[in-house]
C-alpha positions in Angstrom: 5.2 10.4 21.3 2.8 12.8 19.7 4.3 12.3 16.2 4.0 8.5 16.8 0.2 8.8 17.3 -0.2 11.1 14.5 1.8 9.0 12.2 -0.4 5.8 13.2 -3.5 8.0 13.0 -2.9 9.4 9.5 -2.0 5.9 8.2 -5.1 4.8 9.5 -7.1 7.5 8.0 -5.5 7.4 4.6 -5.9 3.5 4.3 -9.4 3.6 5.6 -10.6 6.4 3.5 -9.1 4.8 0.3 -10.5 1.4 1.2 -14.0 3.0 2.0 -14.1 5.0 -1.4 -13.2 1.9 -3.3 -15.7 0.0 -1.5 -18.4 2.4 -2.3 -17.3 2.6 -6.0 -17.4 -1.2 -6.1 -20.9 -1.2 -4.6 -22.9 -0.2 -7.7 -20.4 2.8 -8.8 -21.7 5.1 -6.0 -18.9 7.6 -6.6 -19.5 7.8 -10.1 -23.2 8.3 -9.5 -22.4 11.1 -7.0 -19.6 13.1 -8.8 -20.1 12.0 -12.4 -17.3 12.0 -15.0 -15.0 13.7 -12.4 -15.4 10.8 -9.9 -11.8 9.5 -10.6 -10.2 13.0 -10.2 -12.1 13.7 -7.1 -11.2 10.1 -5.6 -7.5 11.0 -6.3 -7.5 14.3 -4.6 -9.4 13.1 -1.6 -7.0 10.1 -1.1 -3.8 12.1 -1.9 -4.2 14.6 0.7 -4.0 12.3 3.8 -1.3 10.0 2.2 0.9 13.2 1.6 0.2 14.1 5.3 1.1 10.7 6.5 4.4 10.7 4.4 5.5 14.1 5.8 4.7 13.2 9.3 6.5 9.8 8.9 9.6 11.6 7.6 9.4 14.2 10.4 8.9 11.3 12.9 12.3 9.6 11.8 14.0 12.6 13.4 12.6 12.1 16.8 13.8 9.6 19.7 12.1 6.2 19.6 12.3 3.3 22.0 14.6 0.7 21.1 13.8 -2.9 19.9 14.8 -5.7 22.2 17.5 -6.7 19.9 20.4 -4.9 18.7 23.4 -5.3 16.6 24.9 -4.7 12.9 23.3 -7.5 11.8 19.9 -6.0 12.4 20.7 -2.9 10.5 22.0 -5.1 7.6 18.8 -7.1 7.6 17.0 -3.8 7.7 19.0 -2.3 4.6 18.2 -5.6 2.7 14.5 -5.5 3.5 14.4 -1.9 2.3 16.1 -2.8 -0.8 13.9 -5.7 -1.5 10.6 -3.9 -0.7 11.6 -1.3 -2.9 12.5 -3.7 -5.8 9.2 -5.5 -5.3 7.2 -2.2 -5.3 8.9 -1.0 -8.5 8.7 -4.4 -10.3 5.0 -4.6 -9.6 4.6 -0.8 -10.7 6.4 -1.3 -13.8 4.3 -4.6 -14.8 1.1 -2.9 -14.0 1.7 0.3 -15.5 0.1 3.7 -14.3 -3.3 3.0 -15.7 -3.8 -0.2 -13.6 -1.6 0.9 -10.7 -3.8 3.9 -9.6 -7.1 2.5 -9.4 -8.8 3.7 -12.6 -10.1 0.2 -12.9 -12.8 0.7 -10.3 -14.1 4.0 -12.3 -14.1 2.5 -15.9 -15.8 -0.9 -16.5 -14.0 -1.3 -19.5 -10.6 -1.5 -17.7 -11.6 -4.3 -15.4 -8.9 -6.8 -15.3 -8.3 -10.3 -14.1 -6.1 -11.3 -11.3 -2.5 -11.7 -12.2 -0.7 -14.7 -11.2 2.5 -14.7 -12.8 5.9 -12.8 -12.2 6.0 -11.5 -8.7 2.2 -12.1 -8.4 2.7 -16.0 -8.3 4.6 -15.7 -5.0 3.0 -12.6 -3.3 -0.9 -12.1 -3.0 -0.8 -8.5 -2.5 2.6 -7.4 -4.0 2.7 -3.6 -4.0 1.6 -3.6 -0.2 4.0 -6.3 0.6 6.8 -4.3 -0.8 5.6 -1.3 1.3 5.6 -3.5 4.4 9.2 -4.6 3.7 10.2 -1.1 3.5 8.5 -0.2 6.8 10.0 -3.3 8.5 13.5 -2.4 7.0 13.3 0.9 8.4 12.3 -0.3 11.7 15.2 -2.7 12.0 17.7 -0.3 10.5 16.7 2.3 13.1 16.2 -0.3 15.9 12.8 1.5 16.5 9.8 0.1 18.4 7.5 2.7 16.9 8.7 2.0 13.3 7.9 -1.7 14.0 4.2 -0.6 15.0 3.9 1.2 12.1 5.3 -1.6 9.7 2.8 -4.1 11.7 -0.2 -1.4 10.9 0.7 -1.3 7.3 0.7 -5.1 7.0 -2.8 -5.2 8.8 -4.3 -2.4 7.0 -2.9 -2.5 3.6 -2.3 -6.1 2.9 -5.4 -7.4 4.5 -8.2 -4.7 4.7 -7.4 -2.6 1.7 -6.1 -5.3 -0.6 -8.9 -7.6 0.4 -11.5 -4.8 -0.9 -9.5 -4.1 -4.0 -9.3 -7.6 -5.0 -13.1 -8.1 -4.6 -13.5 -6.9 -8.2 -10.9 -9.3 -9.8 -13.1 -12.3 -10.2 -13.6 -15.4 -7.9 -10.5 -17.5 -8.7 -7.0 -16.7 -9.7 -6.8 -16.1 -13.5 -4.0 -15.3 -15.9 -3.6 -11.7 -16.6 -2.3 -10.1 -20.1 1.1 -11.2 -21.4 2.5 -7.9 -19.8 2.5 -9.4 -16.4 4.3 -12.8 -17.7 7.9 -11.2 -17.0 
């Protein structure tokens, strides 16, 4: 039970810290004012530490007993495997289309890299593509393992990443949906 709360807490800390730092940077470049040209590097270190701790605790958590979901059966495990596969595919597809420069948040620190909201490829169906992929993976793990705890973590990822963090990140992408560069038209 302790690892469950540690996992939930680390996820909350990681997502909240990252969203808060992005919010500060979008509010007049506060991080750049405080840390100068090293702001992006410091942002990455500050956010990498809790996310790394979350991943390590989440993996350890998978080796502890969990309360079961009210449903069971092979169909649930198959559906879980399909969701994990779909989530990884969506996340990879988005990662490849965006590329490392737009994927890791550098646009919040370099005004020359501000981009428009993408509405083609996987972006036409899913508002927060990368985070939706993460949610599908977490949900797939919950179904595959028949774990109530993992279901709670999947729902936490849906709320924190897809709504809170993505909402803050998307503030800087313009008021309406616009077309991104031809690299997103796959």
